[in-house]
C-alpha positions in Angstrom: 106.0 78.5 100.7 107.0 79.1 104.4 109.2 82.1 105.2 113.1 81.5 105.3 114.5 81.5 108.6 118.2 82.7 109.0 120.4 84.0 111.6 121.6 87.0 109.6 121.1 88.6 106.2 122.7 91.4 104.3 121.6 92.5 100.6 123.9 95.1 99.2 122.8 96.6 95.8 125.8 98.7 94.5 125.8 101.1 91.2 127.9 98.5 89.6 125.1 95.6 90.0 122.4 98.2 89.1 124.3 98.9 85.9 124.8 95.4 85.2 121.1 94.6 85.7 118.2 96.9 86.4 114.5 95.2 86.0 113.0 98.5 87.4 111.3 96.6 90.4 110.4 98.0 93.9 110.6 95.9 97.0 108.2 95.7 99.9 110.0 94.2 102.9 107.7 92.6 105.8 109.9 91.2 108.9 108.4 88.5 110.7 111.1 88.1 113.4 114.4 90.0 113.5 115.6 93.6 113.3 115.8 95.0 109.8 117.9 98.0 108.8 118.0 99.8 105.4 120.4 102.3 104.6 119.7 104.3 101.2 120.7 107.9 100.2 122.8 108.0 103.4 119.7 107.7 105.4 119.1 104.6 107.8 115.6 103.2 108.4 115.3 100.9 111.7 111.9 98.8 111.5 110.1 98.2 114.7 107.6 95.5 115.2 104.9 95.3 112.9 106.5 97.7 110.2 107.3 97.4 106.6 109.4 99.4 104.1 109.3 100.0 100.4 112.5 100.9 98.6 113.6 101.0 94.9 115.7 98.1 93.4 117.2 101.0 90.9 118.6 103.0 93.6 121.7 101.9 95.7 120.8 100.6 99.0 122.1 98.2 101.9 119.8 95.8 103.9 120.7 94.1 107.0 118.5 91.8 109.2 119.9 90.6 112.4 118.1 88.1 114.9 118.2 88.3 118.4 117.2 84.8 120.4 115.1 83.4 117.5 116.0 82.9 113.8 114.9 86.0 111.8 112.1 85.6 109.1 111.4 88.1 106.1 108.8 88.3 103.6 109.8 90.2 100.4 107.6 91.2 97.6 109.0 92.4 94.3 106.9 94.0 91.4 107.5 96.6 88.6 106.8 100.1 89.9 104.7 101.2 87.0 102.1 98.8 88.6 101.1 101.2 91.2 99.1 104.3 90.3 101.4 106.7 91.8 103.6 109.2 90.4 107.2 108.3 90.3 108.2 111.2 92.2 105.9 110.3 95.1 107.3 106.9 94.8 110.6 107.9 95.4 109.4 110.2 98.6 107.7 107.1 100.0 111.0 104.8 99.7 112.7 104.2 102.8 109.5 105.3 104.9 108.5 103.0 107.7 105.1 101.7 106.9 102.9 100.8 109.6 101.3 97.4 109.7 99.6 97.7 112.9 96.9 100.2 112.2 94.5 101.4 109.5 95.1 99.4 106.3 98.3 98.2 107.5 97.2 95.0 109.0 95.2 93.8 106.0 98.2 93.9 104.0 100.4 92.4 106.5 97.7 89.4 107.1 97.3 89.1 103.6 101.1 88.9 102.9 101.6 86.1 105.8 98.7 84.1 104.5 99.8 84.3 101.0 103.4 82.9 101.9 102.4 80.3 104.1 99.3 78.9 102.2 100.9 78.9 99.1 100.6 75.4 98.4 96.8 75.6 98.2 96.6 78.2 95.4 96.8 77.3 91.7 98.5 79.2 88.7 95.5 80.5 87.6 95.2 82.4 91.1 98.5 84.4 90.4 97.0 87.3 88.5 94.0 87.8 90.7 96.0 87.5 94.2 98.9 89.9 92.9 96.2 92.3 91.9 94.7 92.2 95.6 98.1 92.7 97.0 98.8 95.7 94.8 95.4 97.0 95.5 96.1 96.9 99.2 99.7 98.3 98.8 98.0 101.3 96.9 95.5 101.9 99.7 98.1 101.8 102.3 100.4 104.2 100.6 97.4 106.5 99.7 97.0 106.9 103.4 100.6 107.4 104.2 101.9 111.0 104.3 105.5 111.2 103.1 108.4 112.7 105.1 108.0 116.1 103.6 104.4 116.4 104.2 104.9 115.6 107.7 107.5 118.1 108.0 106.2 121.2 106.3 102.7 122.4 106.4 103.1 123.5 102.6 103.3 119.9 101.7 99.7 119.5 102.8 98.7 119.2 98.9 100.9 116.1 98.7 98.9 114.3 101.6 95.8 115.7 100.1 96.6 114.2 96.5 97.2 110.9 98.1 93.8 110.9 99.8 92.1 112.0 96.6 93.9 109.2 94.7 92.7 106.5 97.4 89.1 107.8 97.3 89.1 107.5 93.3 90.4 103.9 93.7 87.8 102.9 96.2 84.9 104.4 93.7 86.0 103.5 90.3 83.1 101.2 89.9 80.8 104.4 90.7 79.6 105.7 87.2 78.7 109.0 89.0 82.5 109.6 89.8 83.6 112.8 88.4 86.2 115.6 89.2 83.1 117.4 91.1 82.1 114.5 93.3 85.8 113.9 94.2 86.1 117.8 95.0 83.0 117.7 97.0 84.0 114.6 99.0 87.0 116.4 100.3 85.7 120.0 100.6 87.8 121.5 98.1 86.8 123.3 94.7 87.2 121.7 91.5 89.8 124.3 90.3 91.8 123.4 93.2 91.6 119.5 92.4 92.6 120.2 88.9 95.7 122.3 90.4 96.6 119.1 92.7 96.7 117.0 89.5 98.5 119.5 87.3 101.2 119.5 89.7 101.7 115.8 89.2 101.6 116.4 85.5 98.0 114.7 85.4 94.6 115.4 84.7 91.6 114.4 86.8 89.7 112.7 84.2 92.5 110.9 82.4 93.6 109.4 85.6 90.1 108.2 86.4 89.9 106.7 82.9 93.5 104.9 83.2 92.6 103.3 86.4 89.1 102.4 85.2 90.8 100.8 82.1 93.6 98.9 83.9 91.0 97.2 86.4 89.1 96.1 83.3 92.2 94.9 81.6 92.9 92.8 84.8 89.5 91.3 85.1 89.6 90.4 81.2 92.8 88.5 82.0 91.5 86.6 84.9 90.1 83.1 83.6 87.9 82.8 86.4 85.8 85.7 84.9 85.6 84.3 81.2 81.9 83.7 81.9 81.3 87.6 82.5 80.6 89.6 79.3 82.8 92.2 78.3 80.1 94.9 78.7 79.3 93.2 82.4 83.2 93.8 83.3 83.2 97.3 81.8 80.0 98.4 83.8 81.5 97.1 86.9 84.3 99.8 86.8 82.1 102.6 85.6 82.0 102.3 81.9 78.3 102.6 81.0 78.7 102.8 77.2 80.1 99.6 75.8 81.1 101.6 72.5 83.0 104.2 74.6 84.7 101.5 76.6 85.8 99.6 73.4 87.2 102.7 71.8 89.1 103.6 74.9 90.5 100.4 75.6 91.8 100.1 71.8 93.5 103.4 72.3 94.9 102.4 75.5 96.1 98.6 74.6 96.3 98.5 70.9 93.3 95.9 70.5 89.5 95.6 71.5 88.5 94.0 74.8 87.5 90.8 73.3 90.7 90.5 71.5 92.7 91.4 74.4 90.8 88.6 76.5 91.2 86.1 73.7 95.0 86.7 73.5 95.6 86.8 77.4 94.0 83.1 77.3 96.9 81.7 74.9 99.9 80.4 76.6 102.1 82.4 74.0 99.8 85.6 74.4 99.7 88.7 76.5 100.5 87.7 80.0 99.5 89.5 83.2 102.4 91.7 84.5 104.1 89.2 87.5 104.1 90.1 90.9 106.2 87.9 92.9 106.3 87.2 96.3 109.8 85.6 97.8 111.8 85.4 100.9 115.4 86.3 99.9 118.5 84.9 101.8 121.3 86.1 99.6 123.2 89.1 98.1 121.3 90.0 94.5 
């Protein structure tokens, strides 16, 4: 679907609207043309060329996009915040921060979004889950490399930036069965006890977080109809589970059914569906 062109756009999310309907969605805005201004918690964020912004739809905000000589264009992604493997406090700190789409992982995400929107007619409904997963993986990788404002302002917040780098490293190596707290600590030149402390400050444990991310990756693959020919144990091994029995027990504990039952249920029209990630262009006040 092509990006919508408009001369001006204002979105106002008030406490009254939030009380009336709050689906718990985060928003990622990528302006293609125009000058966006986001106001939240008394703070203004102005986006320059090639920049994006992430914000929480459960918090009041005001967004204004103005055009100059040419019409403005905007791509907006909406998704449940629970789909990103970041603590809620970290998501809140990153909300309203400018995200660069011109360096590092940023160009990968912006290019993907532009192609996803402009080539939408070539995709089939069965592609939705996989494309949404790719989008969220790219966004997670970008956020893992983006230090928050507090980390930039105070040396004591070094731990927060380090935690993001650690989580990004884990995401990239989930398929490695050798991934362990010791391996993660060695890759970042810190002690295992310090790594444990980083996760404890976020209310997490290293092993449990790695297992959760691996299980979520397996669950996503099991719901992908294009991977129906892949046996369950192959998908499990792809994400670091070498013992099929251990994987089955962990999956059942997390999702309430065996991997095979989940795959069968996900294939039914009335069964378990992949959480949706919608990509759309907004031109009206919600």
